[in-house]
N, C-alpha and C positions, 0 to 999 in steps of 0.2 A: 475489648480489643477491636480496633477498626481495620481499615484497609492496610495490607502489608505488601501488596505487589501491584505493579503497573505493567500492562501488556499492550504494546504498541503494534499496530499495523505498520507496514513499511511503505509501499508504493503510494504516492499521493499524500502521505501524512508526514513521515520522517524526511522523505526527499520527493521533490516534485517530478518524479519520473513519468507521471501521466502526461504532463505537458511535453516532455521531450520525446516520448513515444509518439504522440500525435504529430509533433513537428517533423519527426523522421519519416513518418508515412506520407505526410503532405509533401515533403521534399521529394520522396521517391516517385509519387504520382506526377509531380511536375517535371521529372526527367523525361516523361513521355508526352508533355504538353497537356496533361490532364489535371483536374482538380478533384481531390478526395471529398466525398460527401461525408461531412463530419457527423451528421445525424445517424445515430446507431453505431458509431465507431466504438464506443466503450461498452463492453459486455456487461450484463447484469449478474455477473459471477466472476470469481477470481480465476486464476490459471491462464495459461498461454493460449491465445486465439490467433496467433500469427498465421497458422495454416489457412484459416478462413480469409484473412486479410490478403495473403498472397494470391489466393484463388480469385478473389474479387478483382485484384489488380491485373492478373493474367487475363481474365475475361474482358476487362476494359481495353487492354493493350492489343490483344489478339495474337495471331501466329507470330512466332519469332521472339516472344517474351522469354527471357533467360532469368529464371528465378534465382539461380545461384549467384549470378552477377548482381542482380537486384538486391538480394539479401546482404551481400557483402558491402555494397554501396550504402544501403540504408543503415545498417548497424554501425558502420564506421562513422556516419554522420551523427547517429544517436549517441554513440560513445563520446564523441567530441562535445556534444551538448551536456552529457552527464558529467563530464570531467570537472565542471565548475559547480556542481550542485553541492549544497550544504544543508544542514538542518535549519528549519526556521528558527529565528531568534527566540521565539516563545518556547519552542521545544527545548532548546539549549538551556534556557532559564529553568524550565521544569526539571531537567536532569540535574541541574545544580541545586535544586531544592529537594531532591529525592533521597537525601541521606537517611539511612535506616529502612528504606523501601527496596524491595527486590524488583528488578527491571528485566523485562523480556520483550522479544519481538515474536509476533505470530503472523506470518505472511503466506499467501497462496503462491507466491513466486518461489522458484527453486533456490536452494542455498548458493548455487554458483552465481546467481544474480545478486542476492541480498548481501552476502558476506563481504564481497569486495567493495561494495558501496558503503557499507557500514564502516569498513576499514578506512575508506577515503574520508568519511566524516570525522574521523578521529575519536569516535565514541564506541568502537567495537567492544572494547574491554568493559564498558559500562553495562553491557547487556549480559546478564548471567545466563540467560537461555535465549537461543534463536531457533524457533520452530518454523519449518518451511513446507511449502506445498508438495515438494517431492518426497516428503516423509509421511504423507497421509494419503488416504484413498480418494478423497474428494476435496475440491476447493471450496472456499466460501461461496454461498451462504451455509454450506455444511460446517458444523462447529468443530470438526475433527482437529484442525490445527490449533485452535484455542484449547481444546481438551488436552492435546499433546503438551502445549506450553505449561498448562496447569500441573500435569503429571510430573514434568521435569522440575518444576519449581517446588513441587510437594505442597501446594497451596490449594485450599478449597475455593471454589468459584466466588463465594460470598465475601472472601477476603481480598479480592482483586478487582481492579478497574481496567477495562479495555478502552483503547482510543482508536477511533476509526474515521475514515473520510468518505465511505460509500454506504449506500443502503444495504447492500448485500454483506458488507463487513459488519455493520451493526447487527444484522439478522444472525450472523454466525456467532457473534459475541453473546447475544441474548440467548440463543439456543444452547450455549455452553453454560448458562447460568450467571453470566457476568453482568455487572453494571457497565454501562457504556457511555463514554463521552464522544460526541461526534463533532468533527470539524470538516464540514462538507468541502470537497475539492471543487474547483471552478467548473467542472464538467458534470457534477452531480445535481440532481433536482433537489433543491432545499426543502421541498414539500414532502419528501419521502423519508424523513428522519424522525417521524413521530414516535417510533419505538425506542429512540435513544433516551437515556436518562437526563442528558444535558447536551445542548447544541450550542457551539461557540462559532463565531466568525473566524477566529484565529486563536492560537495558543496564547497569544499575548492578552487575551481578554480577561483571564483569571489566573491567579497564582496557583501553583500546585497545592499548597496548604488549603486554599479556599475550596478546591475541588474535592480532595480526599476528606476534608472536614465535613462535607455534606453527609458522609456515611460513617 
């Protein structure tokens, strides 16, 4: 018996919310005539770092910065961008090829973020398990959310494959004992995916049977 389950990261893999998050912060900095320094924008771990980002913007703007108004404006713009997001064509094809396989999401983001976007995609019902960051004690690279997904599936790690877009996501999957396929997002250093079992430029590069057939 080979692989029986697929576990997908969410942000940056199933939907390109990394790009829309960055665009929303660039937009908000520009409301004050400022440019966001993109270097170091993306944290080397999962979970919400908005507090640090607002603190940096407040320091740059100075007295009079209204974080409540800033947050409302930024998230409204982000949500407008997110409203048109869909799964990559290659991921949709994989899901169509996944008959007989159990499918899950393991994300460091909270369920209140992940579930509505999965519903928007039209694929929410395709995921038997959705494990989220607000259900575990620590974000990726901690393996907790992958371990939670495996427990809910009732599947041993050696029977599942994880799919990730960041080095810390790969680290979490490997720490949970999973094989891991990486599709680096545009903001990740491609040289940091050496621990992945397979690295692809996109989901369209291989069929799902080709991937799971490796194991």
